TORKOL-4160 file (C-alpha; in steps of 0.2 Angstrom, whole numbers, padded with zeros to 4 digits, m for minus):
469
<pt num="1" X="0023" Y="0155" Z="0039"/>
<pt num="2" X="0022" Y="0143" Z="0055"/>
<pt num="3" X="0010" Y="0143" Z="0069"/>
<pt num="4" X="0018" Y="0135" Z="0085"/>
<pt num="5" X="0007" Y="0127" Z="0097"/>
<pt num="6" X="0016" Y="0124" Z="0114"/>
<pt num="7" X="0017" Y="0105" Z="0118"/>
<pt num="8" X="0012" Y="0099" Z="0100"/>
<pt num="9" X="0020" Y="0099" Z="0083"/>
<pt num="10" X="0021" Y="0116" Z="0075"/>
<pt num="11" X="0008" Y="0118" Z="0061"/>
<pt num="12" X="0014" Y="0124" Z="0044"/>
<pt num="13" X="0005" Y="0136" Z="0032"/>
<pt num="14" X="0002" Y="0123" Z="0018"/>
<pt num="15" X="m0002" Y="0136" Z="0005"/>
<pt num="16" X="0015" Y="0143" Z="0005"/>
<pt num="17" X="0023" Y="0140" Z="m0012"/>
<pt num="18" X="0008" Y="0132" Z="m0020"/>
<pt num="19" X="0007" Y="0144" Z="m0034"/>
<pt num="20" X="0020" Y="0133" Z="m0043"/>
<pt num="21" X="0012" Y="0116" Z="m0037"/>
<pt num="22" X="0009" Y="0106" Z="m0022"/>
<pt num="23" X="0020" Y="0110" Z="m0007"/>
<pt num="24" X="0026" Y="0092" Z="m0006"/>
<pt num="25" X="0031" Y="0092" Z="m0025"/>
<pt num="26" X="0050" Y="0094" Z="m0021"/>
<pt num="27" X="0049" Y="0079" Z="m0009"/>
<pt num="28" X="0039" Y="0067" Z="m0021"/>
<pt num="29" X="0045" Y="0074" Z="m0038"/>
<pt num="30" X="0063" Y="0078" Z="m0034"/>
<pt num="31" X="0075" Y="0083" Z="m0048"/>
<pt num="32" X="0090" Y="0084" Z="m0036"/>
<pt num="33" X="0095" Y="0075" Z="m0020"/>
<pt num="34" X="0109" Y="0075" Z="m0008"/>
<pt num="35" X="0114" Y="0059" Z="0002"/>
<pt num="36" X="0120" Y="0065" Z="0019"/>
<pt num="37" X="0130" Y="0050" Z="0026"/>
<pt num="38" X="0133" Y="0042" Z="0010"/>
<pt num="39" X="0146" Y="0028" Z="0011"/>
<pt num="40" X="0156" Y="0017" Z="0000"/>
<pt num="41" X="0153" Y="0002" Z="0012"/>
<pt num="42" X="0137" Y="m0008" Z="0005"/>
<pt num="43" X="0135" Y="m0015" Z="0023"/>
<pt num="44" X="0131" Y="0003" Z="0030"/>
<pt num="45" X="0114" Y="0011" Z="0028"/>
<pt num="46" X="0122" Y="0026" Z="0019"/>
<pt num="47" X="0130" Y="0013" Z="0007"/>
<pt num="48" X="0114" Y="0004" Z="0004"/>
<pt num="49" X="0104" Y="0020" Z="0000"/>
<pt num="50" X="0117" Y="0026" Z="m0012"/>
<pt num="51" X="0117" Y="0009" Z="m0021"/>
<pt num="52" X="0098" Y="0009" Z="m0022"/>
<pt num="53" X="0098" Y="0026" Z="m0030"/>
<pt num="54" X="0111" Y="0021" Z="m0043"/>
<pt num="55" X="0102" Y="0004" Z="m0047"/>
<pt num="56" X="0085" Y="0013" Z="m0048"/>
<pt num="57" X="0093" Y="0025" Z="m0061"/>
<pt num="58" X="0088" Y="0042" Z="m0052"/>
<pt num="59" X="0084" Y="0054" Z="m0066"/>
<pt num="60" X="0089" Y="0070" Z="m0056"/>
<pt num="61" X="0106" Y="0076" Z="m0050"/>
<pt num="62" X="0114" Y="0066" Z="m0036"/>
<pt num="63" X="0127" Y="0072" Z="m0024"/>
<pt num="64" X="0134" Y="0063" Z="m0009"/>
<pt num="65" X="0139" Y="0071" Z="0007"/>
<pt num="66" X="0154" Y="0063" Z="0017"/>
<pt num="67" X="0169" Y="0072" Z="0023"/>
<pt num="68" X="0180" Y="0057" Z="0019"/>
<pt num="69" X="0177" Y="0056" Z="0001"/>
<pt num="70" X="0178" Y="0067" Z="m0015"/>
<pt num="71" X="0167" Y="0054" Z="m0025"/>
<pt num="72" X="0158" Y="0038" Z="m0020"/>
<pt num="73" X="0155" Y="0025" Z="m0034"/>
<pt num="74" X="0156" Y="0039" Z="m0047"/>
<pt num="75" X="0145" Y="0051" Z="m0038"/>
<pt num="76" X="0152" Y="0068" Z="m0033"/>
<pt num="77" X="0155" Y="0070" Z="m0015"/>
<pt num="78" X="0156" Y="0086" Z="m0004"/>
<pt num="79" X="0162" Y="0087" Z="0014"/>
<pt num="80" X="0146" Y="0096" Z="0022"/>
<pt num="81" X="0129" Y="0101" Z="0017"/>
<pt num="82" X="0135" Y="0119" Z="0016"/>
<pt num="83" X="0147" Y="0114" Z="0002"/>
<pt num="84" X="0133" Y="0108" Z="m0009"/>
<pt num="85" X="0134" Y="0118" Z="m0026"/>
<pt num="86" X="0115" Y="0119" Z="m0026"/>
<pt num="87" X="0100" Y="0119" Z="m0014"/>
<pt num="88" X="0094" Y="0101" Z="m0019"/>
<pt num="89" X="0076" Y="0096" Z="m0018"/>
<pt num="90" X="0078" Y="0083" Z="m0005"/>
<pt num="91" X="0092" Y="0078" Z="0008"/>
<pt num="92" X="0092" Y="0060" Z="0013"/>
<pt num="93" X="0100" Y="0058" Z="0030"/>
<pt num="94" X="0107" Y="0042" Z="0036"/>
<pt num="95" X="0120" Y="0049" Z="0049"/>
<pt num="96" X="0120" Y="0045" Z="0068"/>
<pt num="97" X="0105" Y="0053" Z="0077"/>
<pt num="98" X="0115" Y="0065" Z="0087"/>
<pt num="99" X="0121" Y="0074" Z="0071"/>
<pt num="100" X="0104" Y="0076" Z="0063"/>
<pt num="101" X="0098" Y="0092" Z="0072"/>
<pt num="102" X="0114" Y="0101" Z="0066"/>
<pt num="103" X="0112" Y="0094" Z="0048"/>
<pt num="104" X="0094" Y="0099" Z="0047"/>
<pt num="105" X="0099" Y="0117" Z="0052"/>
<pt num="106" X="0113" Y="0117" Z="0039"/>
<pt num="107" X="0100" Y="0111" Z="0026"/>
<pt num="108" X="0088" Y="0125" Z="0030"/>
<pt num="109" X="0102" Y="0138" Z="0029"/>
<pt num="110" X="0107" Y="0131" Z="0012"/>
<pt num="111" X="0089" Y="0133" Z="0006"/>
<pt num="112" X="0084" Y="0114" Z="0006"/>
<pt num="113" X="0066" Y="0112" Z="0010"/>
<pt num="114" X="0063" Y="0093" Z="0011"/>
<pt num="115" X="0073" Y="0080" Z="0021"/>
<pt num="116" X="0071" Y="0061" Z="0023"/>
<pt num="117" X="0078" Y="0056" Z="0040"/>
<pt num="118" X="0081" Y="0038" Z="0039"/>
<pt num="119" X="0091" Y="0038" Z="0056"/>
<pt num="120" X="0083" Y="0031" Z="0071"/>
<pt num="121" X="0086" Y="0036" Z="0089"/>
<pt num="122" X="0073" Y="0049" Z="0092"/>
<pt num="123" X="0056" Y="0049" Z="0102"/>
<pt num="124" X="0055" Y="0030" Z="0100"/>
<pt num="125" X="0071" Y="0028" Z="0111"/>
<pt num="126" X="0067" Y="0037" Z="0127"/>
<pt num="127" X="0069" Y="0054" Z="0135"/>
<pt num="128" X="0085" Y="0058" Z="0127"/>
<pt num="129" X="0078" Y="0054" Z="0110"/>
<pt num="130" X="0063" Y="0065" Z="0113"/>
<pt num="131" X="0074" Y="0080" Z="0116"/>
<pt num="132" X="0084" Y="0076" Z="0101"/>
<pt num="133" X="0068" Y="0075" Z="0091"/>
<pt num="134" X="0063" Y="0092" Z="0097"/>
<pt num="135" X="0079" Y="0100" Z="0093"/>
<pt num="136" X="0078" Y="0093" Z="0075"/>
<pt num="137" X="0060" Y="0100" Z="0073"/>
<pt num="138" X="0065" Y="0117" Z="0080"/>
<pt num="139" X="0079" Y="0118" Z="0067"/>
<pt num="140" X="0067" Y="0112" Z="0053"/>
<pt num="141" X="0053" Y="0125" Z="0058"/>
<pt num="142" X="0065" Y="0139" Z="0059"/>
<pt num="143" X="0068" Y="0137" Z="0040"/>
<pt num="144" X="0051" Y="0130" Z="0034"/>
<pt num="145" X="0059" Y="0113" Z="0030"/>
<pt num="146" X="0048" Y="0098" Z="0030"/>
<pt num="147" X="0054" Y="0081" Z="0037"/>
<pt num="148" X="0049" Y="0063" Z="0032"/>
<pt num="149" X="0053" Y="0052" Z="0046"/>
<pt num="150" X="0064" Y="0050" Z="0057"/>
<pt num="151" X="0067" Y="0032" Z="0060"/>
<pt num="152" X="0060" Y="0027" Z="0043"/>
<pt num="153" X="0064" Y="0016" Z="0028"/>
<pt num="154" X="0064" Y="0030" Z="0016"/>
<pt num="155" X="0055" Y="0035" Z="0000"/>
<pt num="156" X="0052" Y="0027" Z="m0017"/>
<pt num="157" X="0045" Y="0034" Z="m0033"/>
<pt num="158" X="0049" Y="0020" Z="m0046"/>
<pt num="159" X="0043" Y="0030" Z="m0061"/>
<pt num="160" X="0056" Y="0043" Z="m0057"/>
<pt num="161" X="0070" Y="0031" Z="m0053"/>
<pt num="162" X="0070" Y="0037" Z="m0035"/>
<pt num="163" X="0074" Y="0023" Z="m0022"/>
<pt num="164" X="0080" Y="0033" Z="m0007"/>
<pt num="165" X="0078" Y="0018" Z="0005"/>
<pt num="166" X="0089" Y="0004" Z="0012"/>
<pt num="167" X="0077" Y="m0009" Z="0006"/>
<pt num="168" X="0083" Y="m0024" Z="m0004"/>
<pt num="169" X="0080" Y="m0021" Z="m0022"/>
<pt num="170" X="0069" Y="m0009" Z="m0032"/>
<pt num="171" X="0050" Y="m0009" Z="m0033"/>
<pt num="172" X="0042" Y="m0010" Z="m0050"/>
<pt num="173" X="0033" Y="0005" Z="m0057"/>
<pt num="174" X="0014" Y="0004" Z="m0056"/>
<pt num="175" X="m0002" Y="0012" Z="m0049"/>
<pt num="176" X="m0002" Y="0007" Z="m0031"/>
<pt num="177" X="0004" Y="0019" Z="m0018"/>
<pt num="178" X="0009" Y="0013" Z="0000"/>
<pt num="179" X="0010" Y="0024" Z="0015"/>
<pt num="180" X="0016" Y="0015" Z="0031"/>
<pt num="181" X="0024" Y="0020" Z="0047"/>
<pt num="182" X="0032" Y="0003" Z="0048"/>
<pt num="183" X="0047" Y="0000" Z="0036"/>
<pt num="184" X="0046" Y="m0019" Z="0039"/>
<pt num="185" X="0028" Y="m0018" Z="0032"/>
<pt num="186" X="0035" Y="m0009" Z="0017"/>
<pt num="187" X="0048" Y="m0022" Z="0013"/>
<pt num="188" X="0036" Y="m0036" Z="0016"/>
<pt num="189" X="0024" Y="m0029" Z="0003"/>
<pt num="190" X="0038" Y="m0026" Z="m0009"/>
<pt num="191" X="0044" Y="m0043" Z="m0007"/>
<pt num="192" X="0027" Y="m0050" Z="m0011"/>
<pt num="193" X="0023" Y="m0038" Z="m0025"/>
<pt num="194" X="0038" Y="m0039" Z="m0036"/>
<pt num="195" X="0037" Y="m0058" Z="m0041"/>
<pt num="196" X="0018" Y="m0055" Z="m0043"/>
<pt num="197" X="0022" Y="m0042" Z="m0056"/>
<pt num="198" X="0013" Y="m0028" Z="m0046"/>
<pt num="199" X="0020" Y="m0011" Z="m0046"/>
<pt num="200" X="0020" Y="0005" Z="m0036"/>
<pt num="201" X="0018" Y="0023" Z="m0039"/>
<pt num="202" X="0025" Y="0027" Z="m0022"/>
<pt num="203" X="0031" Y="0019" Z="m0006"/>
<pt num="204" X="0032" Y="0032" Z="0008"/>
<pt num="205" X="0039" Y="0026" Z="0025"/>
<pt num="206" X="0033" Y="0039" Z="0038"/>
<pt num="207" X="0043" Y="0031" Z="0052"/>
<pt num="208" X="0040" Y="0041" Z="0068"/>
<pt num="209" X="0030" Y="0054" Z="0057"/>
<pt num="210" X="0036" Y="0068" Z="0069"/>
<pt num="211" X="0033" Y="0081" Z="0055"/>
<pt num="212" X="0024" Y="0075" Z="0040"/>
<pt num="213" X="0009" Y="0064" Z="0044"/>
<pt num="214" X="m0003" Y="0053" Z="0034"/>
<pt num="215" X="m0015" Y="0067" Z="0030"/>
<pt num="216" X="m0003" Y="0077" Z="0020"/>
<pt num="217" X="0004" Y="0063" Z="0010"/>
<pt num="218" X="m0013" Y="0056" Z="0006"/>
<pt num="219" X="m0018" Y="0073" Z="0000"/>
<pt num="220" X="m0004" Y="0073" Z="m0012"/>
<pt num="221" X="m0007" Y="0056" Z="m0019"/>
<pt num="222" X="m0026" Y="0059" Z="m0021"/>
<pt num="223" X="m0021" Y="0071" Z="m0035"/>
<pt num="224" X="m0006" Y="0061" Z="m0041"/>
<pt num="225" X="m0009" Y="0055" Z="m0059"/>
<pt num="226" X="0003" Y="0041" Z="m0056"/>
<pt num="227" X="m0007" Y="0034" Z="m0042"/>
<pt num="228" X="m0024" Y="0025" Z="m0045"/>
<pt num="229" X="m0025" Y="0016" Z="m0028"/>
<pt num="230" X="m0019" Y="0020" Z="m0010"/>
<pt num="231" X="m0014" Y="0008" Z="0003"/>
<pt num="232" X="m0011" Y="0015" Z="0021"/>
<pt num="233" X="m0004" Y="0006" Z="0036"/>
<pt num="234" X="m0006" Y="0015" Z="0052"/>
<pt num="235" X="0001" Y="0012" Z="0070"/>
<pt num="236" X="m0005" Y="0029" Z="0077"/>
<pt num="237" X="m0010" Y="0046" Z="0071"/>
<pt num="238" X="m0004" Y="0063" Z="0076"/>
<pt num="239" X="m0016" Y="0074" Z="0066"/>
<pt num="240" X="m0032" Y="0065" Z="0066"/>
<pt num="241" X="m0043" Y="0079" Z="0059"/>
<pt num="242" X="m0031" Y="0081" Z="0044"/>
<pt num="243" X="m0031" Y="0062" Z="0041"/>
<pt num="244" X="m0050" Y="0061" Z="0041"/>
<pt num="245" X="m0052" Y="0076" Z="0028"/>
<pt num="246" X="m0039" Y="0069" Z="0017"/>
<pt num="247" X="m0046" Y="0051" Z="0017"/>
<pt num="248" X="m0063" Y="0058" Z="0013"/>
<pt num="249" X="m0056" Y="0068" Z="m0002"/>
<pt num="250" X="m0046" Y="0054" Z="m0008"/>
<pt num="251" X="m0059" Y="0041" Z="m0007"/>
<pt num="252" X="m0070" Y="0051" Z="m0019"/>
<pt num="253" X="m0058" Y="0049" Z="m0033"/>
<pt num="254" X="m0049" Y="0033" Z="m0030"/>
<pt num="255" X="m0050" Y="0017" Z="m0019"/>
<pt num="256" X="m0041" Y="0019" Z="m0002"/>
<pt num="257" X="m0038" Y="0004" Z="0009"/>
<pt num="258" X="m0032" Y="0006" Z="0027"/>
<pt num="259" X="m0025" Y="m0005" Z="0040"/>
<pt num="260" X="m0023" Y="0001" Z="0058"/>
<pt num="261" X="m0015" Y="m0009" Z="0071"/>
<pt num="262" X="m0015" Y="m0006" Z="0090"/>
<pt num="263" X="m0033" Y="m0012" Z="0091"/>
<pt num="264" X="m0030" Y="m0020" Z="0108"/>
<pt num="265" X="m0020" Y="m0014" Z="0123"/>
<pt num="266" X="m0005" Y="m0024" Z="0120"/>
<pt num="267" X="m0004" Y="m0019" Z="0102"/>
<pt num="268" X="m0006" Y="m0001" Z="0107"/>
<pt num="269" X="0008" Y="m0002" Z="0119"/>
<pt num="270" X="0019" Y="m0010" Z="0105"/>
<pt num="271" X="0014" Y="0004" Z="0093"/>
<pt num="272" X="0020" Y="0017" Z="0105"/>
<pt num="273" X="0036" Y="0009" Z="0108"/>
<pt num="274" X="0039" Y="0006" Z="0090"/>
<pt num="275" X="0037" Y="0024" Z="0083"/>
<pt num="276" X="0031" Y="0034" Z="0097"/>
<pt num="277" X="0014" Y="0035" Z="0089"/>
<pt num="278" X="m0001" Y="0042" Z="0097"/>
<pt num="279" X="m0014" Y="0028" Z="0098"/>
<pt num="280" X="m0033" Y="0032" Z="0102"/>
<pt num="281" X="m0048" Y="0021" Z="0105"/>
<pt num="282" X="m0050" Y="0009" Z="0090"/>
<pt num="283" X="m0069" Y="0009" Z="0090"/>
<pt num="284" X="m0070" Y="0028" Z="0088"/>
<pt num="285" X="m0056" Y="0027" Z="0074"/>
<pt num="286" X="m0066" Y="0013" Z="0065"/>
<pt num="287" X="m0082" Y="0023" Z="0065"/>
<pt num="288" X="m0074" Y="0039" Z="0059"/>
<pt num="289" X="m0065" Y="0030" Z="0045"/>
<pt num="290" X="m0081" Y="0021" Z="0039"/>
<pt num="291" X="m0088" Y="0038" Z="0036"/>
<pt num="292" X="m0074" Y="0044" Z="0025"/>
<pt num="293" X="m0077" Y="0030" Z="0012"/>
<pt num="294" X="m0060" Y="0022" Z="0015"/>
<pt num="295" X="m0061" Y="0003" Z="0017"/>
<pt num="296" X="m0053" Y="m0004" Z="0033"/>
<pt num="297" X="m0044" Y="m0021" Z="0033"/>
<pt num="298" X="m0039" Y="m0030" Z="0049"/>
<pt num="299" X="m0024" Y="m0041" Z="0044"/>
<pt num="300" X="m0008" Y="m0040" Z="0033"/>
<pt num="301" X="m0016" Y="m0054" Z="0023"/>
<pt num="302" X="m0031" Y="m0044" Z="0019"/>
<pt num="303" X="m0020" Y="m0029" Z="0015"/>
<pt num="304" X="m0010" Y="m0040" Z="0003"/>
<pt num="305" X="m0027" Y="m0047" Z="m0004"/>
<pt num="306" X="m0033" Y="m0029" Z="m0007"/>
<pt num="307" X="m0018" Y="m0024" Z="m0016"/>
<pt num="308" X="m0019" Y="m0039" Z="m0027"/>
<pt num="309" X="m0037" Y="m0036" Z="m0031"/>
<pt num="310" X="m0034" Y="m0017" Z="m0035"/>
<pt num="311" X="m0019" Y="m0021" Z="m0046"/>
<pt num="312" X="m0031" Y="m0033" Z="m0056"/>
<pt num="313" X="m0041" Y="m0017" Z="m0061"/>
<pt num="314" X="m0057" Y="m0028" Z="m0060"/>
<pt num="315" X="m0073" Y="m0020" Z="m0054"/>
<pt num="316" X="m0089" Y="m0030" Z="m0052"/>
<pt num="317" X="m0105" Y="m0021" Z="m0058"/>
<pt num="318" X="m0113" Y="m0025" Z="m0040"/>
<pt num="319" X="m0112" Y="m0037" Z="m0026"/>
<pt num="320" X="m0122" Y="m0052" Z="m0032"/>
<pt num="321" X="m0111" Y="m0067" Z="m0031"/>
<pt num="322" X="m0111" Y="m0084" Z="m0039"/>
<pt num="323" X="m0100" Y="m0098" Z="m0031"/>
<pt num="324" X="m0094" Y="m0112" Z="m0042"/>
<pt num="325" X="m0087" Y="m0127" Z="m0033"/>
<pt num="326" X="m0082" Y="m0145" Z="m0035"/>
<pt num="327" X="m0087" Y="m0149" Z="m0017"/>
<pt num="328" X="m0103" Y="m0146" Z="m0007"/>
<pt num="329" X="m0094" Y="m0143" Z="0009"/>
<pt num="330" X="m0083" Y="m0128" Z="0003"/>
<pt num="331" X="m0098" Y="m0121" Z="m0006"/>
<pt num="332" X="m0109" Y="m0121" Z="0010"/>
<pt num="333" X="m0094" Y="m0113" Z="0020"/>
<pt num="334" X="m0092" Y="m0100" Z="0006"/>
<pt num="335" X="m0110" Y="m0096" Z="0006"/>
<pt num="336" X="m0110" Y="m0094" Z="0025"/>
<pt num="337" X="m0095" Y="m0083" Z="0024"/>
<pt num="338" X="m0103" Y="m0072" Z="0011"/>
<pt num="339" X="m0117" Y="m0069" Z="0022"/>
<pt num="340" X="m0106" Y="m0064" Z="0036"/>
<pt num="341" X="m0098" Y="m0051" Z="0025"/>
<pt num="342" X="m0114" Y="m0045" Z="0018"/>
<pt num="343" X="m0112" Y="m0052" Z="0001"/>
<pt num="344" X="m0129" Y="m0057" Z="m0007"/>
<pt num="345" X="m0129" Y="m0073" Z="m0017"/>
<pt num="346" X="m0135" Y="m0071" Z="m0035"/>
<pt num="347" X="m0152" Y="m0079" Z="m0040"/>
<pt num="348" X="m0148" Y="m0088" Z="m0056"/>
<pt num="349" X="m0160" Y="m0085" Z="m0070"/>
<pt num="350" X="m0171" Y="m0098" Z="m0078"/>
<pt num="351" X="m0160" Y="m0098" Z="m0094"/>
<pt num="352" X="m0144" Y="m0100" Z="m0084"/>
<pt num="353" X="m0151" Y="m0115" Z="m0074"/>
<pt num="354" X="m0157" Y="m0123" Z="m0091"/>
<pt num="355" X="m0140" Y="m0121" Z="m0098"/>
<pt num="356" X="m0132" Y="m0128" Z="m0083"/>
<pt num="357" X="m0144" Y="m0143" Z="m0083"/>
<pt num="358" X="m0138" Y="m0147" Z="m0101"/>
<pt num="359" X="m0120" Y="m0146" Z="m0097"/>
<pt num="360" X="m0119" Y="m0154" Z="m0079"/>
<pt num="361" X="m0123" Y="m0171" Z="m0072"/>
<pt num="362" X="m0141" Y="m0173" Z="m0065"/>
<pt num="363" X="m0134" Y="m0173" Z="m0047"/>
<pt num="364" X="m0127" Y="m0155" Z="m0048"/>
<pt num="365" X="m0134" Y="m0143" Z="m0035"/>
<pt num="366" X="m0148" Y="m0136" Z="m0045"/>
<pt num="367" X="m0144" Y="m0118" Z="m0039"/>
<pt num="368" X="m0131" Y="m0106" Z="m0031"/>
<pt num="369" X="m0118" Y="m0112" Z="m0025"/>
<pt num="370" X="m0116" Y="m0122" Z="m0041"/>
<pt num="371" X="m0109" Y="m0138" Z="m0036"/>
<pt num="372" X="m0101" Y="m0147" Z="m0051"/>
<pt num="373" X="m0098" Y="m0163" Z="m0041"/>
<pt num="374" X="m0081" Y="m0169" Z="m0036"/>
<pt num="375" X="m0075" Y="m0176" Z="m0053"/>
<pt num="376" X="m0078" Y="m0160" Z="m0062"/>
<pt num="377" X="m0064" Y="m0157" Z="m0076"/>
<pt num="378" X="m0060" Y="m0141" Z="m0086"/>
<pt num="379" X="m0075" Y="m0143" Z="m0098"/>
<pt num="380" X="m0088" Y="m0143" Z="m0083"/>
<pt num="381" X="m0079" Y="m0128" Z="m0075"/>
<pt num="382" X="m0079" Y="m0119" Z="m0092"/>
<pt num="383" X="m0097" Y="m0121" Z="m0095"/>
<pt num="384" X="m0102" Y="m0116" Z="m0078"/>
<pt num="385" X="m0092" Y="m0100" Z="m0078"/>
<pt num="386" X="m0098" Y="m0095" Z="m0095"/>
<pt num="387" X="m0116" Y="m0098" Z="m0090"/>
<pt num="388" X="m0114" Y="m0087" Z="m0074"/>
<pt num="389" X="m0105" Y="m0073" Z="m0083"/>
<pt num="390" X="m0118" Y="m0071" Z="m0096"/>
<pt num="391" X="m0132" Y="m0070" Z="m0082"/>
<pt num="392" X="m0136" Y="m0052" Z="m0079"/>
<pt num="393" X="m0140" Y="m0056" Z="m0061"/>
<pt num="394" X="m0122" Y="m0061" Z="m0057"/>
<pt num="395" X="m0110" Y="m0047" Z="m0053"/>
<pt num="396" X="m0095" Y="m0058" Z="m0048"/>
<pt num="397" X="m0089" Y="m0076" Z="m0047"/>
<pt num="398" X="m0079" Y="m0086" Z="m0034"/>
<pt num="399" X="m0072" Y="m0102" Z="m0041"/>
<pt num="400" X="m0068" Y="m0115" Z="m0028"/>
<pt num="401" X="m0056" Y="m0130" Z="m0032"/>
<pt num="402" X="m0055" Y="m0144" Z="m0019"/>
<pt num="403" X="m0041" Y="m0158" Z="m0023"/>
<pt num="404" X="m0046" Y="m0171" Z="m0035"/>
<pt num="405" X="m0037" Y="m0181" Z="m0048"/>
<pt num="406" X="m0048" Y="m0175" Z="m0062"/>
<pt num="407" X="m0050" Y="m0157" Z="m0056"/>
<pt num="408" X="m0040" Y="m0145" Z="m0068"/>
<pt num="409" X="m0051" Y="m0131" Z="m0072"/>
<pt num="410" X="m0046" Y="m0116" Z="m0083"/>
<pt num="411" X="m0054" Y="m0100" Z="m0078"/>
<pt num="412" X="m0055" Y="m0088" Z="m0092"/>
<pt num="413" X="m0066" Y="m0073" Z="m0089"/>
<pt num="414" X="m0068" Y="m0060" Z="m0076"/>
<pt num="415" X="m0072" Y="m0054" Z="m0063"/>
<pt num="416" X="m0067" Y="m0071" Z="m0055"/>
<pt num="417" X="m0059" Y="m0075" Z="m0039"/>
<pt num="418" X="m0051" Y="m0092" Z="m0038"/>
<pt num="419" X="m0048" Y="m0101" Z="m0022"/>
<pt num="420" X="m0037" Y="m0116" Z="m0019"/>
<pt num="421" X="m0044" Y="m0127" Z="m0005"/>
<pt num="422" X="m0027" Y="m0135" Z="m0003"/>
<pt num="423" X="m0008" Y="m0131" Z="m0002"/>
<pt num="424" X="0002" Y="m0126" Z="m0018"/>
<pt num="425" X="0008" Y="m0144" Z="m0019"/>
<pt num="426" X="m0008" Y="m0149" Z="m0027"/>
<pt num="427" X="m0008" Y="m0146" Z="m0046"/>
<pt num="428" X="0005" Y="m0133" Z="m0046"/>
<pt num="429" X="0006" Y="m0134" Z="m0065"/>
<pt num="430" X="m0012" Y="m0127" Z="m0066"/>
<pt num="431" X="m0008" Y="m0111" Z="m0056"/>
<pt num="432" X="0001" Y="m0102" Z="m0070"/>
<pt num="433" X="m0013" Y="m0107" Z="m0082"/>
<pt num="434" X="m0026" Y="m0099" Z="m0071"/>
<pt num="435" X="m0016" Y="m0083" Z="m0068"/>
<pt num="436" X="m0021" Y="m0073" Z="m0084"/>
<pt num="437" X="m0017" Y="m0054" Z="m0084"/>
<pt num="438" X="m0032" Y="m0049" Z="m0074"/>
<pt num="439" X="m0036" Y="m0064" Z="m0064"/>
<pt num="440" X="m0036" Y="m0063" Z="m0045"/>
<pt num="441" X="m0031" Y="m0079" Z="m0035"/>
<pt num="442" X="m0032" Y="m0083" Z="m0017"/>
<pt num="443" X="m0026" Y="m0098" Z="m0007"/>
<pt num="444" X="m0041" Y="m0100" Z="0004"/>
<pt num="445" X="m0059" Y="m0096" Z="m0001"/>
<pt num="446" X="m0061" Y="m0084" Z="0014"/>
<pt num="447" X="m0048" Y="m0073" Z="0006"/>
<pt num="448" X="m0057" Y="m0074" Z="m0010"/>
<pt num="449" X="m0073" Y="m0068" Z="m0002"/>
<pt num="450" X="m0065" Y="m0054" Z="0007"/>
<pt num="451" X="m0057" Y="m0049" Z="m0010"/>
<pt num="452" X="m0075" Y="m0049" Z="m0018"/>
<pt num="453" X="m0082" Y="m0039" Z="m0003"/>
<pt num="454" X="m0069" Y="m0026" Z="m0005"/>
<pt num="455" X="m0071" Y="m0025" Z="m0024"/>
<pt num="456" X="m0090" Y="m0024" Z="m0022"/>
<pt num="457" X="m0088" Y="m0010" Z="m0009"/>
<pt num="458" X="m0077" Y="0000" Z="m0021"/>
<pt num="459" X="m0087" Y="m0003" Z="m0036"/>
<pt num="460" X="m0104" Y="0003" Z="m0028"/>
<pt num="461" X="m0097" Y="0019" Z="m0022"/>
<pt num="462" X="m0107" Y="0031" Z="m0034"/>
<pt num="463" X="m0095" Y="0046" Z="m0030"/>
<pt num="464" X="m0079" Y="0036" Z="m0034"/>
<pt num="465" X="m0072" Y="0039" Z="m0051"/>
<pt num="466" X="m0063" Y="0023" Z="m0055"/>
<pt num="467" X="m0058" Y="0030" Z="m0072"/>
<pt num="468" X="m0046" Y="0042" Z="m0063"/>
<pt num="469" X="m0029" Y="0041" Z="m0070"/>
């Protein structure tokens, strides 16, 4: 069942057990779980994970493993993995790293086939940790057990009530999937998404990814009906060939947004020290990813913007952009930036120009960008947006608002990206009026243009079935 290559990670036979479903189904659709190292102390990782599982309302059978207790917070508790009454679908392990290889062996002998190792202290911690990781993997491979981690935040599947992490709070259920080597990136994304009302189908923290790597998880999520969009944060890749094939397959059926760090030598060294990741040349990685159909972003701000754009479910017909602004300077800057990003500006039709002539002051810009002049109020914005939306030559609109006493526009149709050319202290009462169900907002117009570019690239992929559910 396993092919072992000396000096590398053993390679599993991924077809094993697939007659009943995907081989990762037990990990990502578990009906039972054991928390090894569960604790009554909410200040310990084992206590936090247990509290999160209970708060999320896990729908399966939950058993704690701790020799000091018979039950913890109402959850039945056994002394060892060998004492479990059943072979659970997943074991979530939070014990000290030195105990993990033995626990993995015990899980394998019990018949458990998936483990989430949250514990740190493996390859990222030096030679002793590397040896400990090899012992853990040897035990897993003897039994055909797959490991998520180690040194990871854990795993969330909100629709199942699964929160096997030590993050603060639960994610909303939704259609975004996040795969990340960094637990801190997971928590940062969750902290941003929850108040925005954006939910996740999955949050998968790979940590050191010593066994399960990106490609296998992307493969699963590509076919997952709960997942409509996939976000990937990468520090280093162990199985590059598998990643490329999985990205290519996934990008055919749903949008995949990818951020890889370690683009420069200092970042590469930091990535290695963080997770023990294998980091290659960034120019080669970038060229390969471009050919898969996945969309790469460079910053966390862009990743957040991509998530927000995808969650809006807005897809422009094409790339032709109209810019509506109450200031000439921001309009020119936006037009230049659109050119940098390869976004063509729309040529307004004669009917649209005539309609704008009738609604706007004589001093308006007479073209695209549509400069409404500094004293533009809601009516002027409304007329300009309506005229551009009805123009068949316009695929998307970026609306810019620079501070002005009379500037309080109400955006009301889509696809529109609203950019505030100021801090949130300017007209804060207007913000909630603008954020309708499908509206995307950005604080700077550069972010709005990046979002439009991402949406346009997704929308024009002829082989991307955006109706996939």
